[in-house]
C-alpha angles and dihedrals in degrees: 000000000000093000093047091052088049093054093048092053092051090049092055090052091052092051092052091050092050092051093054097045124090110194105206091167088078095043120101124244089251091057091049088050090053089049092053092049090049092051092051093047092049090052092050091047091050094048097049125197097298096053091043090056090052090050093057109276110177122235115225115240096225096049135063098214109013118111136175140202124198136207128187118225133181130212131164095352091309131109124223134189116219112196127190116204118197140164127227095219120097124243132052100265125101121252122282125265095265092065122074111248131209115258093249092048089057095045101046106018094240129142113198117025147157128238122192119187137158122261097248141119092264096039092213136100108249096182114077096208090050091050092050092047092048092050091047091053092053092045092053092048092050091048090052089052092048087235123155095202115133115233127209136193121197112230142178122016116348091234090063093059088214124171139176121200148167137205130193105219096184136294095320114029134059126186121208125198134204131172132178140161139220109212100187143010096033110193112254091234091061093052091072132064093239093058092045091051091053090049090056095045091051089067094069108011117109094216129037097186097105120355090183091067095053125075117218123173099231121175111224135188129168139193121195123194122205128187130197117241112261126218116257113277093232091061090057096043091052091064090070093056097042092073090063089070106050094195092058095047102044120075130031092240091073095056117102093211137007120275128218092251100046091122095043118107095243094053090091088068107028143351113242125213111256105251091204100071096176148312135258117207121196115195115192122196118210119247115283134185112234123192104179143022090247090069089053090055089055093048090055089065093050118119120242087237087073091061117112097227136028123197126180130201115195115216107220125194114265088224090071094077096026118115095195091104096226094128119115114229146098092296094056091052093044088059089057091048091053089052088052089052090053090054095044092082091069096076140045098218136023090242089066091071092060101029119113091217092060109106093219095046094096091059091046092050094051097047105033129065119227117205115249120243092258090060092047090051091052092048096051092042087060093044102044108020117025096040101040093134120098111257125224095252098192095048099093101022123118117232090248094045094094089063086073110078100227140109114293121256112279096016123130097256091043090055090047091054092049091050090049090058092064102035110106108319094322090258126158093254094053090047090051092052091048093048094050091052090045091056090050091054091048091050090049090055089050097048094044093043091237118157113260105244123237091014130108112239096197140047127048128313111270102232092186090073128077119283094250091056090049090052092049091048091050090047090052089053091048090052090050092051091044090055092049090050091051091050091049091049092051091048090050094050093046096050100032096099092052102039106032096095092046092050091048092057097044098045115077091197094054113184092015089082133083097304091069098039123097122254092255094045094062091077108109101185096218133134137199112274130161123235121254124237093275094042092258129119119202106311093005101292131120122200133199141150124286094243094054092049092052091047090052091052092050088062091056091084088075093056127091117283094253089066095042094103094047112113135176095018120161092190141285119313102235112275096330115133134198113258099229105033100026090226124142114279113238127206112229130221106251138189122260117257111262110274115236134187125220096269091050090054090050092051090050093051091048090053091051092051092047096051097040123207088086095188097056093042093045089053089049090054089052092048096098093050093045093046091051092052092048093049091051091047092051091050092050093044109034093179096048127123132204092268091057091055091050092050089054104034102033110017090173090069092058113082116200118218104225096169094077096046094116095042120088124034122241119263119241089250093059097035113130095017120126095228120064115239130253093023111240106231146096143215119277120259090257092057094040096057119116112263094016109182094221093056091046091053090048092054093048098044120097123218104260128155116231096260091058096049128099108258118255092223131037109220093197095055095042093046092053091047090054093050090048089053092051094046095049097039113137114245095238091049090052093046092047091056091043092053093050093046095045094050089048099048093040089056090044089052092052090043090067090063116119106229101156097263096284108186095217091053093047090051093048092051091052090048089050092055092049091048091049092049093054096041095047094047095094089057090060093058097047092239096132128111133178117288091005127148088260090065090054090047089053091052090052088049088056090056091051090047090052091053092052092045091053093049092046092051090050092048091051093048093047091047094054093039094053098030092138093041105048093165090066095049092049093047095047093047093047092052093046091046090056089045093050099040096086089054091060092063112156096325095272119116111243093009091127131035107229134181111273092210116131123243105258109153120150123215131203116237117222120225093252090052097052095088091054091052092044091054089061089068096075115190109270117254124235090260091054100041098054091072095070135026116228106248105157135056133229092080121191111206089328095315117121119211114276088208129014120194120194131181120198120186140171122203126198130193118241089230125075095016139087091273094059098080092069097051128087117265114274094011109133130177141127124255128197102240098174129025127172125186115197125188115177151150131188089277103031137047131182123185127189119186129189122187125190116209138173111246 
């Protein structure tokens, strides 16, 4: 008994040891491979999506929420990659239509899945037995893990995109997958819905004799994708080369066909690439139940407008978010202009850049393009002949534009700067040639007394503009005065024999008038200007032309004798009376104050500071103006005294005495008048001082009407001084003013773009103007030198300008594309603006590392917006339609779908069929037994089939 007990005890120990021992030395390599797969799958199941993300799961570029992890496995001297794809969203459904799905998600309707493939150049399993064995290994491992993940193995040639797969759906059902593709010579029957329906039914129907006679409840849904016809690529590429030849790029008459931006403000200077390259429309039909192939034939003739849902995907130009700088626009030319400014410090005069004697001219000639004479002729024809009318300068200017010290939009120098951007390659040598010719044309206008085009010849000098524009404006005024003087001289010569005796009698100063003045002294420098309510103009002066003043005096012969000696009167000044004679006070016609540019004002202030006693010297500088006004006042009011002039010209220096208002009684002469007479008042203390300069000037000034006075400004001398300034201008001073002006007018040109009032674009334009004003400020103070920090700041400003120009072009294109659907244009631009904003950075290329992902957002189209989107698909022309033969239905304005995706499915109940015996009693639900995904065009067809069976 003892021995038996002993044996039994040892047997129990052996059994326990055998139960705890796994002998892998006897297992095959295939079993060890299954064990490795199982271990990896168990680890991934245990981690879950959140932990996998922490461990370095990689996000797929084309999807918003699809990630993958990878593990390398080896079997039979081969290496395999097993990848697990999973989504971070909860639930078991696949992502919605607005997210990009993985290819296998589209084909088989799965969410999380495994893919195992060999590490090879093709990445597919070319041997069928190997593929089946590999899939079996994964299926066994997943079953051991109790995992419901589907697993796929890529097979056949990579171009076929073929897969086989399997999924354990529980203890009863197994789903098998198979996908393949036909890349050419698609049978005609499979190009139509009826043939595709029969293909699907053939997978489960018992008889294939006549599908039309059998009724199968097949669930059907379809998505058709349409794309607008793009312009030929060569048309777009030619735009980049057109700018090299200015004559071919400027002017709409040279274009062979109209461009998308012909009515945009920048089209006068360049043609921009349309940032909206096209549109992709996806029309999705709701799920239908189809019972015969005849119904499929009817559905093929259905219009896309009957689809339940429309989604659009705009195709935007890749150059929008490209930092390569190959885009043609204002920004690209402004970069070249900044480079020219950097080179302008190398010479003293502009002629040095084109002179043969310049040592560096050979290098300039070899590297820089000079515009041919035909281009120069076209430029100056536009500047001096075609556009001679004065432009409305403030029409296109932004409210902050005047903070930039440049020429106003539409002015002569502004147009010159814009032309300089597109002449040659905007190099310093081409600019020098253009500037020299520009000065010749300006001098010709001066010598021939021709009006200076695109410049205002009246008003005051706008000191907020650049100095060149001030000089040109003053020159235009000098030319205008010069013409008036010439006309007056001719009138005087022609009528001298008939009117000399009459003029001698009427003029109290006799030979001190025009007949003894020099030809240049007859210029009066006055302009037409209406009187104000009180008969005053500005500081008490009224201006008019010489001819109108003379005509007014000729009518004085019809007046009463007391007014016979009055000359140069512009009319009575309200109810004001002269102190001594109690006659009505008349306002005289006076000369304009001498016009001065910014540098002339600076010279004047420097003179005041140098001589000290600024008040006395300032009054001395104003002596000529004051003397002219006094002479005109005396001529218009022969009985006036100094106090009368002060009451009219400087009312602030006449102090009324209100304390004696109730004193004296009114005389019979003044009885009934509103004003008390004589007026009780006195001169101010400043005017009452002994030796007052104003009274001295009054006593020394003769009574002369304005047309007999010496002019305050000599147009001949000032005009020659202006031309001398322009001809001897230093290159860097010219380029500094050109840079300021060009940035300003380029922004003003873009500011006229109609982009639908997008708030983001309006804000960006305002920020651009403020940035330009601060960056360009050093150029206005002449504190710039070659290769300085300011040059780098200007280059960064060009980058910022390019960003704004791109966004503005996109906003304009979207606005005109979706003119009848503004919600879509606003939504698309807002999304792209947020997508593009990180790329803007601080204006420095490469300053920020941004995601290189393309903009591929889809947008749902509302019912009221469908017609607008449909109109974008214009019927194809004969030249466009020959390329492809229409093979599919569901046409949209003559366009067949570029891609058509169809899903057929059959669902069976788990009760009353051959699956029911394996299910618990009373458990009822439907299961998708057959599913076929079809994606095809007229030249391509891909089919993916999944079949659920009971194992």
